[in-house]
Backbone of each chain as nested JSON, in Angstrom:
{
  "chains": [
    {"id": "A", "residues": [
      {"number": 1, "name": "MET", "atoms": {"N": [-38.674, 30.812, 29.084], "CA": [-38.793, 31.871, 28.09], "C": [-37.648, 32.869, 28.256]}},
      {"number": 2, "name": "ARG", "atoms": {"N": [-37.373, 33.624, 27.2], "CA": [-36.231, 34.544, 27.222], "C": [-36.688, 35.917, 27.707]}},
      {"number": 3, "name": "ALA", "atoms": {"N": [-35.887, 36.533, 28.547], "CA": [-36.191, 37.873, 29.046], "C": [-34.956, 38.749, 28.893]}},
      {"number": 4, "name": "THR", "atoms": {"N": [-35.203, 40.048, 28.757], "CA": [-34.124, 41.019, 28.605], "C": [-34.355, 42.165, 29.58]}},
      {"number": 5, "name": "VAL", "atoms": {"N": [-33.318, 42.518, 30.322], "CA": [-33.362, 43.681, 31.204], "C": [-32.377, 44.707, 30.655]}},
      {"number": 6, "name": "THR", "atoms": {"N": [-32.881, 45.892, 30.341], "CA": [-32.032, 46.973, 29.843], "C": [-31.876, 48.002, 30.956]}},
      {"number": 7, "name": "VAL", "atoms": {"N": [-30.634, 48.337, 31.264], "CA": [-30.337, 49.237, 32.384], "C": [-29.65, 50.48, 31.835]}},
      {"number": 8, "name": "ASN", "atoms": {"N": [-30.207, 51.646, 32.14], "CA": [-29.608, 52.911, 31.711], "C": [-29.492, 53.852, 32.899]}},
      {"number": 9, "name": "LEU", "atoms": {"N": [-28.524, 54.734, 32.831], "CA": [-28.425, 55.766, 33.86], "C": [-29.651, 56.677, 33.777]}},
      {"number": 10, "name": "LYS", "atoms": {"N": [-30.129, 57.126, 34.937], "CA": [-31.26, 58.053, 34.947], "C": [-30.856, 59.376, 34.301]}},
      {"number": 11, "name": "GLU", "atoms": {"N": [-31.862, 60.066, 33.775], "CA": [-31.643, 61.414, 33.252], "C": [-30.971, 62.265, 34.33]}},
      {"number": 12, "name": "GLY", "atoms": {"N": [-29.985, 63.027, 33.936], "CA": [-29.351, 63.933, 34.886], "C": [-28.146, 63.343, 35.583]}},
      {"number": 13, "name": "VAL", "atoms": {"N": [-27.985, 62.015, 35.514], "CA": [-26.802, 61.392, 36.096], "C": [-25.674, 61.46, 35.067]}},
      {"number": 14, "name": "LEU", "atoms": {"N": [-24.52, 61.925, 35.487], "CA": [-23.379, 62.037, 34.583], "C": [-23.014, 60.683, 33.995]}},
      {"number": 15, "name": "ASP", "atoms": {"N": [-22.689, 60.65, 32.709], "CA": [-22.396, 59.403, 32.009], "C": [-21.044, 59.541, 31.311]}},
      {"number": 16, "name": "PRO", "atoms": {"N": [-19.943, 59.348, 32.053], "CA": [-18.617, 59.542, 31.449], "C": [-18.356, 58.598, 30.282]}},
      {"number": 17, "name": "GLN", "atoms": {"N": [-18.881, 57.372, 30.35], "CA": [-18.674, 56.433, 29.241], "C": [-19.364, 56.955, 27.979]}},
      {"number": 18, "name": "GLY", "atoms": {"N": [-20.595, 57.444, 28.137], "CA": [-21.306, 58.02, 26.999], "C": [-20.563, 59.219, 26.427]}},
      {"number": 19, "name": "LYS", "atoms": {"N": [-20.032, 60.067, 27.314], "CA": [-19.266, 61.245, 26.854], "C": [-18.032, 60.827, 26.074]}},
      {"number": 20, "name": "ALA", "atoms": {"N": [-17.341, 59.785, 26.555], "CA": [-16.139, 59.315, 25.863], "C": [-16.497, 58.793, 24.468]}},
      {"number": 21, "name": "ILE", "atoms": {"N": [-17.603, 58.059, 24.389], "CA": [-18.033, 57.546, 23.085], "C": [-18.387, 58.707, 22.165]}},
      {"number": 22, "name": "GLU", "atoms": {"N": [-19.069, 59.723, 22.721], "CA": [-19.458, 60.882, 21.905], "C": [-18.224, 61.582, 21.335]}},
      {"number": 23, "name": "HIS", "atoms": {"N": [-17.214, 61.79, 22.174], "CA": [-15.984, 62.431, 21.69], "C": [-15.35, 61.597, 20.593]}},
      {"number": 24, "name": "ALA", "atoms": {"N": [-15.308, 60.271, 20.792], "CA": [-14.683, 59.401, 19.788], "C": [-15.454, 59.462, 18.476]}},
      {"number": 25, "name": "LEU", "atoms": {"N": [-16.786, 59.494, 18.558], "CA": [-17.6, 59.574, 17.332], "C": [-17.344, 60.889, 16.608]}},
      {"number": 26, "name": "HIS", "atoms": {"N": [-17.254, 61.994, 17.386], "CA": [-16.966, 63.285, 16.748], "C": [-15.596, 63.254, 16.068]}},
      {"number": 27, "name": "ASN", "atoms": {"N": [-14.617, 62.638, 16.751], "CA": [-13.274, 62.547, 16.165], "C": [-13.255, 61.713, 14.885]}},
      {"number": 28, "name": "LEU", "atoms": {"N": [-14.187, 60.759, 14.777], "CA": [-14.276, 59.937, 13.565], "C": [-15.063, 60.63, 12.46]}},
      {"number": 29, "name": "GLY", "atoms": {"N": [-15.586, 61.841, 12.757], "CA": [-16.301, 62.593, 11.735], "C": [-17.812, 62.542, 11.842]}},
      {"number": 30, "name": "PHE", "atoms": {"N": [-18.314, 61.811, 12.838], "CA": [-19.77, 61.747, 13.027], "C": [-20.198, 62.933, 13.9]}},
      {"number": 31, "name": "SER", "atoms": {"N": [-20.156, 64.119, 13.306], "CA": [-20.344, 65.323, 14.119], "C": [-21.8, 65.633, 14.402]}},
      {"number": 32, "name": "ASN", "atoms": {"N": [-22.73, 64.916, 13.745], "CA": [-24.151, 65.189, 13.951], "C": [-24.769, 64.319, 15.045]}},
      {"number": 33, "name": "VAL", "atoms": {"N": [-23.92, 63.765, 15.912], "CA": [-24.388, 62.882, 16.977], "C": [-24.288, 63.615, 18.315]}},
      {"number": 34, "name": "ALA", "atoms": {"N": [-25.323, 63.479, 19.141], "CA": [-25.344, 64.165, 20.442], "C": [-26.045, 63.287, 21.472]}},
      {"number": 35, "name": "GLU", "atoms": {"N": [-25.923, 63.7, 22.72], "CA": [-26.624, 63.029, 23.836], "C": [-26.38, 61.525, 23.861]}},
      {"number": 36, "name": "VAL", "atoms": {"N": [-25.123, 61.142, 23.702], "CA": [-24.805, 59.712, 23.721], "C": [-24.881, 59.193, 25.158]}},
      {"number": 37, "name": "ARG", "atoms": {"N": [-25.601, 58.093, 25.347], "CA": [-25.726, 57.466, 26.662], "C": [-25.371, 55.99, 26.521]}},
      {"number": 38, "name": "ALA", "atoms": {"N": [-24.611, 55.499, 27.47], "CA": [-24.208, 54.095, 27.445], "C": [-24.917, 53.342, 28.56]}},
      {"number": 39, "name": "GLY", "atoms": {"N": [-25.449, 52.204, 28.232], "CA": [-26.114, 51.374, 29.233], "C": [-25.759, 49.913, 29.03]}},
      {"number": 40, "name": "LYS", "atoms": {"N": [-26.449, 49.044, 29.765], "CA": [-26.145, 47.62, 29.611], "C": [-27.432, 46.846, 29.421]}},
      {"number": 41, "name": "VAL", "atoms": {"N": [-27.284, 45.69, 28.83], "CA": [-28.435, 44.833, 28.577], "C": [-28.066, 43.425, 29.037]}},
      {"number": 42, "name": "ILE", "atoms": {"N": [-28.949, 42.835, 29.835], "CA": [-28.719, 41.48, 30.336], "C": [-29.867, 40.609, 29.835]}},
      {"number": 43, "name": "SER", "atoms": {"N": [-29.545, 39.561, 29.084], "CA": [-30.597, 38.667, 28.592], "C": [-30.376, 37.284, 29.182]}},
      {"number": 44, "name": "PHE", "atoms": {"N": [-31.458, 36.563, 29.388], "CA": [-31.361, 35.258, 30.061], "C": [-32.623, 34.452, 29.794]}},
      {"number": 45, "name": "LEU", "atoms": {"N": [-32.514, 33.156, 30.067], "CA": [-33.669, 32.266, 30.012], "C": [-34.237, 32.107, 31.409]}},
      {"number": 46, "name": "ILE", "atoms": {"N": [-35.568, 32.201, 31.528], "CA": [-36.239, 31.87, 32.786], "C": [-37.05, 30.602, 32.544]}},
      {"number": 47, "name": "ASP", "atoms": {"N": [-36.806, 29.597, 33.38], "CA": [-37.562, 28.352, 33.266], "C": [-38.97, 28.605, 33.8]}},
      {"number": 48, "name": "GLY", "atoms": {"N": [-39.975, 28.335, 32.981], "CA": [-41.356, 28.554, 33.41], "C": [-42.21, 28.925, 32.218]}},
      {"number": 49, "name": "THR", "atoms": {"N": [-43.528, 28.847, 32.394], "CA": [-44.432, 29.104, 31.268], "C": [-45.328, 30.319, 31.499]}},
      {"number": 50, "name": "ASP", "atoms": {"N": [-45.287, 30.885, 32.705], "CA": [-46.175, 32.007, 33.031], "C": [-45.456, 33.323, 32.748]}},
      {"number": 51, "name": "GLU", "atoms": {"N": [-45.936, 34.046, 31.719], "CA": [-45.243, 35.262, 31.304], "C": [-45.263, 36.326, 32.406]}},
      {"number": 52, "name": "ALA", "atoms": {"N": [-46.403, 36.457, 33.093], "CA": [-46.506, 37.472, 34.15], "C": [-45.544, 37.162, 35.29]}},
      {"number": 53, "name": "ALA", "atoms": {"N": [-45.443, 35.87, 35.643], "CA": [-44.53, 35.48, 36.72], "C": [-43.084, 35.736, 36.306]}},
      {"number": 54, "name": "ALA", "atoms": {"N": [-42.759, 35.421, 35.043], "CA": [-41.395, 35.649, 34.561], "C": [-41.055, 37.135, 34.607]}},
      {"number": 55, "name": "ARG", "atoms": {"N": [-42.013, 37.972, 34.194], "CA": [-41.775, 39.414, 34.222], "C": [-41.548, 39.903, 35.656]}},
      {"number": 56, "name": "ALA", "atoms": {"N": [-42.404, 39.419, 36.584], "CA": [-42.267, 39.836, 37.989], "C": [-40.903, 39.405, 38.532]}},
      {"number": 57, "name": "GLN", "atoms": {"N": [-40.464, 38.197, 38.158], "CA": [-39.159, 37.729, 38.643], "C": [-38.026, 38.571, 38.05]}},
      {"number": 58, "name": "ALA", "atoms": {"N": [-38.134, 38.912, 36.763], "CA": [-37.086, 39.718, 36.133], "C": [-36.996, 41.095, 36.798]}},
      {"number": 59, "name": "VAL", "atoms": {"N": [-38.154, 41.677, 37.153], "CA": [-38.15, 42.969, 37.843], "C": [-37.467, 42.843, 39.204]}},
      {"number": 60, "name": "GLU", "atoms": {"N": [-37.772, 41.754, 39.912], "CA": [-37.153, 41.537, 41.229], "C": [-35.638, 41.365, 41.088]}},
      {"number": 61, "name": "MET", "atoms": {"N": [-35.218, 40.624, 40.056], "CA": [-33.788, 40.429, 39.818], "C": [-33.107, 41.758, 39.49]}},
      {"number": 62, "name": "ALA", "atoms": {"N": [-33.792, 42.596, 38.717], "CA": [-33.217, 43.899, 38.374], "C": [-33.063, 44.753, 39.626]}},
      {"number": 63, "name": "ARG", "atoms": {"N": [-34.101, 44.744, 40.484], "CA": [-34.041, 45.563, 41.707], "C": [-32.95, 45.081, 42.643]}},
      {"number": 64, "name": "LYS", "atoms": {"N": [-32.786, 43.74, 42.729], "CA": [-31.859, 43.187, 43.725], "C": [-30.42, 43.15, 43.255]}},
      {"number": 65, "name": "LEU", "atoms": {"N": [-30.219, 43.017, 41.927], "CA": [-28.843, 42.785, 41.47], "C": [-28.452, 43.573, 40.226]}},
      {"number": 66, "name": "LEU", "atoms": {"N": [-29.318, 43.575, 39.21], "CA": [-28.86, 44.026, 37.893], "C": [-28.759, 45.539, 37.78]}},
      {"number": 67, "name": "ALA", "atoms": {"N": [-29.601, 46.268, 38.515], "CA": [-29.59, 47.723, 38.412], "C": [-29.353, 48.349, 39.789]}},
      {"number": 68, "name": "ASN", "atoms": {"N": [-28.7, 49.481, 39.79], "CA": [-28.588, 50.306, 40.996], "C": [-29.661, 51.384, 40.863]}},
      {"number": 69, "name": "THR", "atoms": {"N": [-30.8, 51.161, 41.541], "CA": [-31.963, 52.016, 41.286], "C": [-31.803, 53.433, 41.835]}},
      {"number": 70, "name": "VAL", "atoms": {"N": [-30.71, 53.687, 42.549], "CA": [-30.443, 55.065, 42.972], "C": [-30.099, 55.928, 41.748]}},
      {"number": 71, "name": "ILE", "atoms": {"N": [-29.307, 55.36, 40.842], "CA": [-28.846, 56.136, 39.692], "C": [-29.278, 55.547, 38.347]}},
      {"number": 72, "name": "GLU", "atoms": {"N": [-29.88, 54.357, 38.368], "CA": [-30.224, 53.695, 37.104], "C": [-31.711, 53.365, 37.051]}},
      {"number": 73, "name": "ARG", "atoms": {"N": [-32.241, 53.383, 35.842], "CA": [-33.598, 52.879, 35.61], "C": [-33.484, 51.655, 34.707]}},
      {"number": 74, "name": "PHE", "atoms": {"N": [-34.512, 50.803, 34.755], "CA": [-34.43, 49.584, 33.937], "C": [-35.774, 49.297, 33.275]}},
      {"number": 75, "name": "ASP", "atoms": {"N": [-35.686, 48.587, 32.149], "CA": [-36.873, 48.11, 31.431], "C": [-36.765, 46.601, 31.306]}},
      {"number": 76, "name": "VAL", "atoms": {"N": [-37.903, 45.939, 31.425], "CA": [-37.937, 44.477, 31.311], "C": [-38.777, 44.102, 30.099]}},
      {"number": 77, "name": "GLU", "atoms": {"N": [-38.229, 43.21, 29.267], "CA": [-38.991, 42.649, 28.149], "C": [-38.98, 41.145, 28.286]}},
      {"number": 78, "name": "VAL", "atoms": {"N": [-40.155, 40.533, 28.119], "CA": [-40.242, 39.066, 28.154], "C": [-40.731, 38.592, 26.796]}},
      {"number": 79, "name": "HIS", "atoms": {"N": [-40.003, 37.638, 26.224], "CA": [-40.359, 37.099, 24.9], "C": [-40.843, 35.664, 25.088]}},
      {"number": 80, "name": "PRO", "atoms": {"N": [-42.134, 35.434, 25.025], "CA": [-42.681, 34.105, 25.313], "C": [-42.249, 33.067, 24.253]}}
    ]},
    {"id": "B", "residues": [
      {"number": 1, "name": "MET", "atoms": {"N": [-33.189, 62.522, 15.184], "CA": [-33.96, 61.397, 15.69], "C": [-33.1, 60.535, 16.597]}},
      {"number": 2, "name": "ARG", "atoms": {"N": [-33.766, 59.747, 17.451], "CA": [-33.017, 58.941, 18.426], "C": [-32.745, 57.558, 17.851]}},
      {"number": 3, "name": "ALA", "atoms": {"N": [-31.551, 57.065, 18.081], "CA": [-31.195, 55.719, 17.625], "C": [-30.556, 54.948, 18.772]}},
      {"number": 4, "name": "THR", "atoms": {"N": [-30.666, 53.644, 18.704], "CA": [-30.109, 52.767, 19.731], "C": [-29.328, 51.65, 19.055]}},
      {"number": 5, "name": "VAL", "atoms": {"N": [-28.104, 51.434, 19.497], "CA": [-27.297, 50.306, 19.024], "C": [-27.113, 49.353, 20.203]}},
      {"number": 6, "name": "THR", "atoms": {"N": [-27.55, 48.113, 20.023], "CA": [-27.39, 47.09, 21.052], "C": [-26.293, 46.14, 20.611]}},
      {"number": 7, "name": "VAL", "atoms": {"N": [-25.313, 45.935, 21.484], "CA": [-24.143, 45.125, 21.146], "C": [-24.097, 43.922, 22.079]}},
      {"number": 8, "name": "ASN", "atoms": {"N": [-24.032, 42.735, 21.504], "CA": [-23.945, 41.511, 22.297], "C": [-22.815, 40.648, 21.762]}},
      {"number": 9, "name": "LEU", "atoms": {"N": [-22.237, 39.85, 22.651], "CA": [-21.255, 38.873, 22.202], "C": [-21.934, 37.86, 21.289]}},
      {"number": 10, "name": "LYS", "atoms": {"N": [-21.21, 37.414, 20.256], "CA": [-21.747, 36.388, 19.37], "C": [-21.941, 35.084, 20.133]}},
      {"number": 11, "name": "GLU", "atoms": {"N": [-22.853, 34.264, 19.617], "CA": [-23.035, 32.913, 20.151], "C": [-21.69, 32.19, 20.153]}},
      {"number": 12, "name": "GLY", "atoms": {"N": [-21.395, 31.49, 21.22], "CA": [-20.167, 30.702, 21.259], "C": [-18.982, 31.442, 21.826]}},
      {"number": 13, "name": "VAL", "atoms": {"N": [-19.078, 32.768, 21.937], "CA": [-17.989, 33.531, 22.553], "C": [-18.209, 33.533, 24.065]}},
      {"number": 14, "name": "LEU", "atoms": {"N": [-17.168, 33.191, 24.806], "CA": [-17.277, 33.131, 26.265], "C": [-17.675, 34.493, 26.829]}},
      {"number": 15, "name": "ASP", "atoms": {"N": [-18.573, 34.472, 27.819], "CA": [-19.095, 35.714, 28.397], "C": [-18.908, 35.665, 29.912]}},
      {"number": 16, "name": "PRO", "atoms": {"N": [-17.698, 36.001, 30.394], "CA": [-17.44, 35.895, 31.84], "C": [-18.342, 36.802, 32.67]}},
      {"number": 17, "name": "GLN", "atoms": {"N": [-18.695, 37.981, 32.133], "CA": [-19.591, 38.877, 32.887], "C": [-20.968, 38.232, 33.056]}},
      {"number": 18, "name": "GLY", "atoms": {"N": [-21.46, 37.63, 31.962], "CA": [-22.748, 36.938, 32.047], "C": [-22.7, 35.786, 33.031]}},
      {"number": 19, "name": "LYS", "atoms": {"N": [-21.59, 35.042, 33.025], "CA": [-21.435, 33.917, 33.954], "C": [-21.43, 34.408, 35.398]}},
      {"number": 20, "name": "ALA", "atoms": {"N": [-20.75, 35.526, 35.64], "CA": [-20.691, 36.072, 37.005], "C": [-22.082, 36.493, 37.472]}},
      {"number": 21, "name": "ILE", "atoms": {"N": [-22.839, 37.126, 36.566], "CA": [-24.205, 37.533, 36.915], "C": [-25.058, 36.298, 37.199]}},
      {"number": 22, "name": "GLU", "atoms": {"N": [-24.873, 35.252, 36.372], "CA": [-25.662, 34.029, 36.555], "C": [-25.373, 33.412, 37.928]}},
      {"number": 23, "name": "HIS", "atoms": {"N": [-24.105, 33.34, 38.306], "CA": [-23.763, 32.791, 39.622], "C": [-24.385, 33.626, 40.731]}},
      {"number": 24, "name": "ALA", "atoms": {"N": [-24.307, 34.94, 40.589], "CA": [-24.874, 35.826, 41.622], "C": [-26.376, 35.625, 41.731]}},
      {"number": 25, "name": "LEU", "atoms": {"N": [-27.046, 35.486, 40.588], "CA": [-28.506, 35.27, 40.605], "C": [-28.838, 33.948, 41.29]}},
      {"number": 26, "name": "HIS", "atoms": {"N": [-28.067, 32.916, 40.993], "CA": [-28.307, 31.612, 41.641], "C": [-28.11, 31.735, 43.151]}},
      {"number": 27, "name": "ASN", "atoms": {"N": [-27.066, 32.453, 43.543], "CA": [-26.806, 32.634, 44.976], "C": [-27.918, 33.408, 45.668]}},
      {"number": 28, "name": "LEU", "atoms": {"N": [-28.614, 34.264, 44.914], "CA": [-29.741, 35.02, 45.484], "C": [-31.033, 34.2, 45.477]}},
      {"number": 29, "name": "GLY", "atoms": {"N": [-30.973, 32.98, 44.954], "CA": [-32.151, 32.115, 44.981], "C": [-32.899, 32.038, 43.665]}},
      {"number": 30, "name": "PHE", "atoms": {"N": [-32.414, 32.768, 42.648], "CA": [-33.077, 32.711, 41.327], "C": [-32.484, 31.529, 40.544]}},
      {"number": 31, "name": "SER", "atoms": {"N": [-32.839, 30.309, 40.987], "CA": [-32.165, 29.138, 40.443], "C": [-32.717, 28.71, 39.087]}},
      {"number": 32, "name": "ASN", "atoms": {"N": [-33.83, 29.302, 38.648], "CA": [-34.431, 28.91, 37.366], "C": [-33.945, 29.785, 36.203]}},
      {"number": 33, "name": "VAL", "atoms": {"N": [-32.81, 30.452, 36.399], "CA": [-32.278, 31.337, 35.366], "C": [-31.052, 30.693, 34.726]}},
      {"number": 34, "name": "ALA", "atoms": {"N": [-30.955, 30.769, 33.403], "CA": [-29.836, 30.155, 32.689], "C": [-29.45, 31.016, 31.49]}},
      {"number": 35, "name": "GLU", "atoms": {"N": [-28.304, 30.67, 30.902], "CA": [-27.839, 31.316, 29.667], "C": [-27.828, 32.841, 29.788]}},
      {"number": 36, "name": "VAL", "atoms": {"N": [-27.295, 33.347, 30.885], "CA": [-27.23, 34.802, 31.077], "C": [-26.139, 35.383, 30.18]}},
      {"number": 37, "name": "ARG", "atoms": {"N": [-26.475, 36.409, 29.417], "CA": [-25.524, 37.075, 28.542], "C": [-25.578, 38.573, 28.847]}},
      {"number": 38, "name": "ALA", "atoms": {"N": [-24.428, 39.186, 28.928], "CA": [-24.351, 40.619, 29.213], "C": [-23.898, 41.357, 27.966]}},
      {"number": 39, "name": "GLY", "atoms": {"N": [-24.567, 42.432, 27.645], "CA": [-24.192, 43.248, 26.501], "C": [-24.28, 44.717, 26.855]}},
      {"number": 40, "name": "LYS", "atoms": {"N": [-24.162, 45.55, 25.842], "CA": [-24.23, 46.984, 26.086], "C": [-25.177, 47.631, 25.097]}},
      {"number": 41, "name": "VAL", "atoms": {"N": [-25.691, 48.776, 25.505], "CA": [-26.615, 49.504, 24.641], "C": [-26.164, 50.963, 24.615]}},
      {"number": 42, "name": "ILE", "atoms": {"N": [-26.036, 51.504, 23.413], "CA": [-25.624, 52.901, 23.246], "C": [-26.758, 53.624, 22.537]}},
      {"number": 43, "name": "SER", "atoms": {"N": [-27.29, 54.669, 23.172], "CA": [-28.359, 55.435, 22.528], "C": [-27.877, 56.86, 22.314]}},
      {"number": 44, "name": "PHE", "atoms": {"N": [-28.383, 57.506, 21.265], "CA": [-27.902, 58.841, 20.904], "C": [-28.897, 59.511, 19.985]}},
      {"number": 45, "name": "LEU", "atoms": {"N": [-28.724, 60.806, 19.842], "CA": [-29.492, 61.589, 18.881], "C": [-28.665, 61.758, 17.619]}},
      {"number": 46, "name": "ILE", "atoms": {"N": [-29.299, 61.554, 16.443], "CA": [-28.667, 61.883, 15.167], "C": [-29.437, 63.052, 14.583]}},
      {"number": 47, "name": "ASP", "atoms": {"N": [-28.7, 64.112, 14.265], "CA": [-29.334, 65.272, 13.643], "C": [-29.657, 64.932, 12.193]}},
      {"number": 48, "name": "GLY", "atoms": {"N": [-30.911, 65.065, 11.801], "CA": [-31.309, 64.723, 10.432], "C": [-32.742, 64.228, 10.426]}},
      {"number": 49, "name": "THR", "atoms": {"N": [-33.329, 64.172, 9.233], "CA": [-34.741, 63.783, 9.138], "C": [-34.939, 62.51, 8.323]}},
      {"number": 50, "name": "ASP", "atoms": {"N": [-33.874, 62.004, 7.698], "CA": [-33.995, 60.825, 6.844], "C": [-33.711, 59.571, 7.663]}},
      {"number": 51, "name": "GLU", "atoms": {"N": [-34.756, 58.752, 7.871], "CA": [-34.601, 57.581, 8.734], "C": [-33.607, 56.581, 8.155]}},
      {"number": 52, "name": "ALA", "atoms": {"N": [-33.655, 56.373, 6.824], "CA": [-32.746, 55.401, 6.21], "C": [-31.293, 55.862, 6.343]}},
      {"number": 53, "name": "ALA", "atoms": {"N": [-31.069, 57.164, 6.17], "CA": [-29.708, 57.686, 6.307], "C": [-29.218, 57.549, 7.743]}},
      {"number": 54, "name": "ALA", "atoms": {"N": [-30.117, 57.823, 8.7], "CA": [-29.739, 57.704, 10.11], "C": [-29.379, 56.263, 10.446]}},
      {"number": 55, "name": "ARG", "atoms": {"N": [-30.161, 55.316, 9.916], "CA": [-29.874, 53.905, 10.175], "C": [-28.524, 53.51, 9.57]}},
      {"number": 56, "name": "ALA", "atoms": {"N": [-28.276, 53.953, 8.333], "CA": [-27.0, 53.626, 7.681], "C": [-25.838, 54.21, 8.48]}},
      {"number": 57, "name": "GLN", "atoms": {"N": [-26.013, 55.437, 8.982], "CA": [-24.936, 56.044, 9.772], "C": [-24.707, 55.276, 11.071]}},
      {"number": 58, "name": "ALA", "atoms": {"N": [-25.794, 54.871, 11.723], "CA": [-25.653, 54.134, 12.984], "C": [-24.93, 52.806, 12.75]}},
      {"number": 59, "name": "VAL", "atoms": {"N": [-25.229, 52.14, 11.625], "CA": [-24.541, 50.884, 11.305], "C": [-23.054, 51.149, 11.096]}},
      {"number": 60, "name": "GLU", "atoms": {"N": [-22.736, 52.233, 10.386], "CA": [-21.325, 52.564, 10.151], "C": [-20.617, 52.873, 11.481]}},
      {"number": 61, "name": "MET", "atoms": {"N": [-21.295, 53.613, 12.366], "CA": [-20.721, 53.92, 13.682], "C": [-20.478, 52.646, 14.475]}},
      {"number": 62, "name": "ALA", "atoms": {"N": [-21.434, 51.708, 14.396], "CA": [-21.276, 50.447, 15.126], "C": [-20.076, 49.677, 14.599]}},
      {"number": 63, "name": "ARG", "atoms": {"N": [-19.942, 49.63, 13.246], "CA": [-18.83, 48.872, 12.654], "C": [-17.486, 49.5, 13.004]}},
      {"number": 64, "name": "LYS", "atoms": {"N": [-17.454, 50.854, 13.017], "CA": [-16.171, 51.539, 13.191], "C": [-15.762, 51.684, 14.654]}},
      {"number": 65, "name": "LEU", "atoms": {"N": [-16.753, 51.788, 15.554], "CA": [-16.383, 52.114, 16.935], "C": [-17.125, 51.301, 17.995]}},
      {"number": 66, "name": "LEU", "atoms": {"N": [-18.442, 51.17, 17.843], "CA": [-19.233, 50.706, 18.986], "C": [-19.126, 49.208, 19.219]}},
      {"number": 67, "name": "ALA", "atoms": {"N": [-18.937, 48.442, 18.146], "CA": [-18.879, 46.987, 18.291], "C": [-17.557, 46.462, 17.749]}},
      {"number": 68, "name": "ASN", "atoms": {"N": [-17.083, 45.392, 18.333], "CA": [-15.958, 44.64, 17.792], "C": [-16.569, 43.468, 17.028]}},
      {"number": 69, "name": "THR", "atoms": {"N": [-16.662, 43.612, 15.702], "CA": [-17.445, 42.643, 14.932], "C": [-16.771, 41.276, 14.837]}},
      {"number": 70, "name": "VAL", "atoms": {"N": [-15.546, 41.159, 15.339], "CA": [-14.932, 39.827, 15.382], "C": [-15.667, 38.958, 16.403]}},
      {"number": 71, "name": "ILE", "atoms": {"N": [-16.021, 39.546, 17.521], "CA": [-16.642, 38.75, 18.591], "C": [-18.036, 39.245, 18.964]}},
      {"number": 72, "name": "GLU", "atoms": {"N": [-18.469, 40.368, 18.406], "CA": [-19.759, 40.929, 18.81], "C": [-20.672, 41.127, 17.6]}},
      {"number": 73, "name": "ARG", "atoms": {"N": [-21.969, 41.01, 17.837], "CA": [-22.946, 41.372, 16.819], "C": [-23.74, 42.555, 17.362]}},
      {"number": 74, "name": "PHE", "atoms": {"N": [-24.369, 43.296, 16.453], "CA": [-25.1, 44.475, 16.912], "C": [-26.417, 44.613, 16.171]}},
      {"number": 75, "name": "ASP", "atoms": {"N": [-27.365, 45.254, 16.826], "CA": [-28.658, 45.6, 16.233], "C": [-28.832, 47.103, 16.317]}},
      {"number": 76, "name": "VAL", "atoms": {"N": [-29.425, 47.667, 15.267], "CA": [-29.675, 49.104, 15.235], "C": [-31.174, 49.345, 15.211]}},
      {"number": 77, "name": "GLU", "atoms": {"N": [-31.642, 50.239, 16.095], "CA": [-33.043, 50.676, 16.06], "C": [-33.062, 52.189, 15.912]}},
      {"number": 78, "name": "VAL", "atoms": {"N": [-33.904, 52.67, 15.005], "CA": [-34.053, 54.116, 14.836], "C": [-35.492, 54.481, 15.171]}},
      {"number": 79, "name": "HIS", "atoms": {"N": [-35.649, 55.468, 16.05], "CA": [-36.982, 55.909, 16.48], "C": [-37.231, 57.295, 15.904]}},
      {"number": 80, "name": "PRO", "atoms": {"N": [-38.031, 57.396, 14.854], "CA": [-38.22, 58.679, 14.176], "C": [-38.903, 59.704, 15.107]}}
    ]}
  ]
}
């Protein structure tokens, strides 16, 4: 089944990439945009039929590799 | 209102970052994982109350700046 892990910087952690995007958007005339945050999304197939097991594995993968939990939080979605 | 633009490489476009993550996951013992794709997610606040207008603006922002539509596709979500 397909799973998606979305990783974002925690609230309060400086996000220079988001700031750069915000400046570029303002320069393009999109002046009503604020609080831009940039994150990453990793999607993959997990071989198996147990949705709960797939979710638990995706969380473990996020903790071990995909996210730096000191400064990032992550969400896991599993699509059966 | 808050909006999110998710940007992923189109099907068939080589994804070296996804491949690197896949190799790392296999090396960590997650051998049942395949087709890893890495993308980015940009979230922001749009000042305004019209959901349709906010969505149209987010699509325009994605086309002009956030995504390279030659090799990337994007999805827009607006959370009123």
